[in-house]
N, C-alpha and C positions, 0 to 999 in steps of 0.2 A: 504492500499499500504505499502511495508516494505522498500522501495528505499529511500535512503538516500538524494535523492535529491527532493524527492517528493514535499516536502514543498515550498524548494526553486523555483522549477520551477513552481509551483502553485502562486507564488507571483510574479514571475517576468513575468506571459503571459501578464500581463496587461502592462508591460513597453517595447514596441515594441524595444527600443533604444538598450537595452542590451541582449537580448532574444536569438538572434542568438548566438553571443560571449559564453552565458551562456550554452547553448546545446554543443558546440562544449568541451567546459570545463570539462562537464561532462561525454563526451567519451573519454577524456584522459586515467583516469585511467584504465578504459577496454582495450584499446588499447595497452598501455604499460605493464600491467600485462599480458595480453596474449602473448605479445612477448617474455617479461623476462621469463614467465614460458616455453615456446617454445626453447628459447637457454639453459636454464639451464637444462632441464630436457627431452630432446628430445631422450634420452636412454630409458627411462621408458614411454613409450607409456600410459599405464593405468594413472599412475601419472599427465603426462603432460596431459592429456585429463580432469581428474580431475579438475586440479588447474584451468585451462583455463574454464571449466564449471563453476564452483563456482565464479570466478572472474568477468565473465560475467553476471551471475544473480545476484551477489552481487551489483555490480557498473550500473545496467541498470537501466534505467530512470523509469521503472515502473517494481515493483516486487512484484506479489501478491504469494499466499500460493501454487498454481499450477506449478510456477517456481521451488519450491524445489523439485519438483518430478524428475527434470531433473538430480539430484542428483544421484538416485536408479538406473537407468541402468548402473552406474558407480562401483557400488557397487561390484557386483560380478566380477569385474575384481581386484580391491584392496581388497577385504577377504584374498587372500594368503598372502598378505604383511602385513597386520595387526596385532599389537601384543596384543590383547584383550581378556579378560576372557569372558566365556558366561554371567556372572552375568552384567561384564560393559555393554557389548552389549545390554542385555534387558534392563537394565537401561536407556542407552541413546535414546533405540527406545520408551521407555515407556515416555520418557520426550518429546522426540519430537513429539508425538503423543498427548501428554496433552498439549503443547504448540499450536500445529495446530488446536486442538478442542476450547479451550479457544479463539483463538482469531477468529475462524469462528463463 
């Protein structure tokens, strides 16, 4: 699990007194970032959707490898705006695939 909250929530599941509060606090970064990105980037829908998806997946309570595939459907929308050499694109893709392969 890639979630930044995984271990904290795992430890808190046995502490009934603070579990509800902790779940709410873990939800706040998602909600705040989605709102901020919507207000700031509403004129560029592809960028806005991408940033909201990344913030949702990044700060989700459960985040596994398949969640990273959610970014892939947004990539064609962003490609015209990316200033990247083909070598850099291949290097980043290979690095990502290697990381996913090593994790699994």
